C-alpha positions as CSV (number, residue, x, y, z in Angstrom):
1,M,0.0,0.0,0.0
2,H,2.8,2.4,1.0
3,M,4.6,1.5,-2.2
4,R,1.5,2.3,-4.3
5,I,1.0,5.7,-2.6
6,A,4.7,6.5,-3.1
7,A,4.5,5.6,-6.7
8,L,1.3,7.6,-7.2
9,F,2.9,10.7,-5.5
10,A,6.0,10.3,-7.7
11,A,3.8,10.2,-10.8
12,L,1.9,13.3,-9.8
13,V,5.2,15.2,-9.1
14,F,6.5,14.1,-12.5
15,S,3.4,15.0,-14.4
16,S,3.2,18.5,-12.7
17,H,6.8,19.2,-13.8
18,T,6.3,18.0,-17.3
19,L,3.3,20.3,-17.6
20,A,5.2,23.3,-16.3
21,E,6.6,25.4,-19.2
22,Q,8.8,28.5,-19.5
23,V,7.6,31.6,-21.4
24,Q,9.9,34.2,-23.0
25,V,8.4,37.7,-22.7
26,A,9.4,41.0,-24.3
27,V,8.3,43.7,-21.9
28,A,8.2,47.5,-22.3
29,A,10.5,49.1,-19.8
30,N,7.7,51.0,-18.0
31,F,6.1,47.7,-17.0
32,T,9.3,46.2,-15.4
33,Q,8.2,46.3,-11.8
34,P,4.6,45.3,-12.3
35,L,5.6,42.3,-14.5
36,Q,8.2,41.2,-11.9
37,A,5.5,41.2,-9.2
38,I,3.0,39.5,-11.5
39,A,5.5,36.8,-12.5
40,V,6.0,35.8,-8.9
41,E,2.3,35.2,-8.4
42,F,1.9,33.6,-11.8
43,E,4.7,31.1,-11.1
44,K,3.1,30.2,-7.8
45,D,-0.4,29.8,-9.2
46,S,0.4,28.1,-12.5
47,G,3.8,26.4,-12.1
48,H,5.0,28.0,-15.3
49,S,8.0,30.3,-15.2
50,V,8.6,33.7,-16.9
51,V,11.8,34.8,-18.5
52,A,11.5,38.5,-19.2
53,S,13.5,40.9,-21.3
54,F,12.9,44.6,-20.8
55,G,13.5,47.5,-23.2
56,A,12.0,50.3,-25.3
57,T,9.0,49.1,-27.4
58,G,10.6,50.1,-30.7
59,Q,13.8,48.2,-29.8
60,L,11.9,45.1,-28.8
61,Y,9.8,45.3,-32.0
62,A,13.1,45.3,-34.1
63,Q,14.3,42.3,-32.1
64,I,11.1,40.4,-32.7
65,Q,11.3,41.2,-36.5
66,H,14.8,39.8,-36.5
67,G,13.8,36.5,-35.0
68,A,14.3,37.0,-31.2
69,P,12.9,34.0,-29.3
70,F,10.1,36.0,-27.6
71,E,6.7,34.3,-27.2
72,V,4.7,37.1,-25.6
73,F,5.0,40.8,-26.2
74,L,3.9,43.5,-23.7
75,S,4.0,46.7,-25.6
76,A,3.9,50.3,-24.3
77,D,1.4,51.2,-26.9
78,A,-1.3,49.7,-29.1
79,S,0.2,50.4,-32.5
80,T,3.4,48.3,-32.2
81,A,1.5,45.2,-31.2
82,A,-1.0,45.9,-34.0
83,K,1.8,46.2,-36.5
84,L,3.3,42.8,-35.5
85,D,-0.1,41.3,-35.7
86,S,-0.6,42.7,-39.2
87,E,2.8,41.5,-40.3
88,G,1.9,37.9,-39.3
89,L,4.2,37.7,-36.3
90,G,1.4,37.5,-33.8
91,V,-1.2,34.9,-33.0
92,S,-4.5,36.1,-34.6
93,G,-7.1,37.1,-32.0
94,S,-4.7,37.2,-29.0
95,R,-4.1,41.0,-28.8
96,F,-5.7,42.9,-25.9
97,T,-5.1,46.0,-23.8
98,Y,-3.5,45.0,-20.4
99,A,-3.0,48.5,-19.0
100,V,-3.4,52.2,-19.7
101,G,-0.3,54.1,-18.7
102,S,0.1,57.5,-16.9
103,L,2.9,59.9,-17.7
104,V,4.6,61.9,-14.8
105,L,7.1,64.7,-14.6
106,W,9.4,63.6,-11.9
107,S,12.4,64.9,-9.9
108,A,14.5,62.9,-7.5
109,T,14.6,65.9,-5.2
110,P,11.7,66.1,-2.7
111,G,9.8,69.4,-3.0
112,Y,11.4,70.3,-6.3
113,L,8.0,69.9,-8.1
114,D,4.9,71.1,-6.4
115,G,2.3,68.9,-8.1
116,S,1.8,71.3,-11.0
117,D,3.6,72.2,-14.3
118,A,4.9,75.5,-12.7
119,V,8.6,74.4,-12.6
120,L,8.4,73.0,-16.1
121,K,7.0,76.3,-17.4
122,A,9.5,78.5,-15.4
123,N,12.3,76.8,-17.4
124,Q,15.0,77.4,-14.8
125,Y,16.5,73.9,-14.9
126,Q,19.5,72.8,-17.0
127,H,18.4,69.4,-18.2
128,L,15.0,67.7,-18.8
129,A,15.1,63.9,-19.4
130,I,12.8,62.1,-21.8
131,A,12.8,58.7,-23.5
132,N,13.5,58.5,-27.2
133,P,10.2,59.4,-28.8
134,K,11.0,57.3,-31.9
135,T,11.3,54.0,-29.9
136,A,9.5,54.7,-26.6
137,P,5.8,55.6,-26.5
138,Y,6.2,57.4,-23.2
139,G,8.9,59.6,-24.9
140,L,6.4,60.4,-27.7
141,A,3.8,61.3,-25.0
142,A,6.3,63.6,-23.4
143,I,6.9,65.4,-26.7
144,Q,3.1,65.7,-27.1
145,V,2.9,67.3,-23.6
146,L,5.6,69.8,-24.4
147,N,3.8,70.7,-27.7
148,A,0.5,71.1,-25.9
149,L,2.1,73.5,-23.4
150,G,3.9,75.4,-26.1
151,L,7.3,74.6,-24.6
152,T,8.9,72.5,-27.3
153,E,11.3,75.2,-28.6
154,A,12.1,76.6,-25.2
155,V,13.4,73.3,-23.8
156,Q,14.9,71.9,-27.0
157,D,18.5,72.5,-25.9
158,K,17.8,71.1,-22.5
159,L,16.5,67.7,-23.5
160,V,18.5,64.6,-22.4
161,T,17.2,61.6,-24.3
162,G,17.4,58.0,-23.1
163,Q,16.9,55.1,-25.4
164,S,14.2,53.7,-23.1
165,I,12.1,55.1,-20.2
166,A,14.4,53.2,-17.8
167,K,17.3,55.2,-19.1
168,A,15.4,58.5,-18.7
169,L,14.6,57.5,-15.1
170,H,18.4,56.8,-14.6
171,F,19.3,60.3,-15.8
172,I,17.0,61.8,-13.2
173,S,17.8,59.4,-10.4
174,T,21.6,60.1,-10.8
175,G,21.1,63.9,-11.0
176,N,22.2,64.2,-14.6
177,A,18.8,65.8,-15.2
178,E,16.9,67.8,-12.5
179,L,13.6,66.5,-13.8
180,G,12.1,64.5,-16.6
181,F,9.1,62.6,-18.0
182,V,8.8,59.0,-17.0
183,A,6.1,56.4,-16.5
184,L,4.2,56.9,-13.2
185,S,4.6,53.1,-12.6
186,Q,8.4,53.7,-12.1
187,V,8.1,56.1,-9.2
188,Y,4.7,55.2,-7.7
189,Q,3.3,52.3,-5.7
190,D,0.2,51.7,-3.6
191,G,-1.2,55.2,-4.0
192,Q,1.9,57.2,-3.4
193,L,5.2,58.3,-4.8
194,S,8.1,56.1,-3.7
195,S,10.5,59.0,-3.7
196,G,11.2,62.5,-5.0
197,S,8.5,65.0,-6.2
198,A,6.2,64.9,-9.2
199,W,3.5,66.4,-11.4
200,I,1.1,63.7,-12.7
201,V,0.4,64.8,-16.3
202,P,-3.3,65.2,-17.1
203,A,-4.3,62.5,-19.6
204,E,-5.8,65.0,-22.0
205,L,-2.3,66.5,-22.8
206,H,-1.2,63.4,-24.8
207,T,-2.6,60.5,-26.8
208,P,-3.8,57.8,-24.4
209,I,-1.0,55.3,-23.6
210,R,-3.0,52.1,-24.2
211,Q,-0.6,49.2,-23.7
212,D,-1.4,46.0,-25.7
213,A,-0.3,42.4,-25.2
214,L,0.2,39.9,-28.0
215,I,1.0,36.2,-28.1
216,L,3.8,35.9,-30.8
217,K,4.0,33.1,-33.3
218,K,6.9,31.6,-31.5
219,G,4.6,31.1,-28.5
220,E,1.5,29.8,-30.4
221,H,1.9,26.3,-29.1
222,N,3.4,27.1,-25.6
223,P,0.7,26.7,-22.9
224,A,2.6,29.0,-20.7
225,A,2.2,31.8,-23.2
226,A,-1.6,31.4,-23.2
227,A,-1.7,31.0,-19.5
228,L,0.3,34.3,-18.9
229,T,-1.9,36.4,-21.1
230,E,-5.0,35.0,-19.4
231,Y,-3.5,35.7,-16.0
232,L,-2.9,39.3,-17.0
233,K,-6.7,39.6,-17.5
234,G,-7.4,38.2,-14.0
235,E,-8.1,39.9,-10.7
236,K,-4.8,39.3,-9.0
237,A,-2.8,40.8,-11.9
238,A,-5.3,43.7,-12.1
239,A,-4.7,44.6,-8.4
240,I,-0.9,44.7,-9.0
241,I,-1.3,46.7,-12.2
242,K,-3.5,49.3,-10.5
243,S,-1.1,49.6,-7.5
244,Y,1.5,51.0,-9.9
245,G,-0.8,53.8,-11.1
246,Y,-2.1,52.2,-14.3
247,R,-5.7,52.3,-15.3
248,L,-7.4,49.3,-16.7
């Protein structure tokens, strides 16, 4: 009897391990922390594991086009995922919006920003960091905000451009720029700023940052790819996503 139970237990352990898969995910840099938190819960709940690569959406798009082994793409916009879909690199019908992002003007110095655009308009700073608007949707949103406020020409010589939103944050965090535009999710959690000072940019000043997910062709037959995208639509993931300042 004991032998039979032991054999049954061994079979169950073996089968659970054979069902567990790994999924390679290309993730927009703004979603780094939320995805890391979601991956921990997803791995606990499903047994599947996540291998994530973070970067600017445009850079990740180029890597996917050149055959990178990604199976799921979490874009920082809707258009890049749609483009991959139309080019036949995505699984038809798998694309959906997993988050709507917020842009924030942030300084690492507490009290530097007063919750408004006053400091930005006063233009007394030396450097203003943004992500590359050609590859990073949050960089494009920053340019739209500057245009909307009529500040584009005034700040042109002060712009410090990072290849991704993570690099823009690095410029500000290290003091290479007094302030800059980053994703709210990078400096915010559970309803408050994690450090520094900020102005949360009103959504009407830029095109909505609708972030779409897509299962890529390389992940079409990987159950972990389907499981992760379904998990992103669930309540546990939604709570994490909201805690970083995203809207759903």
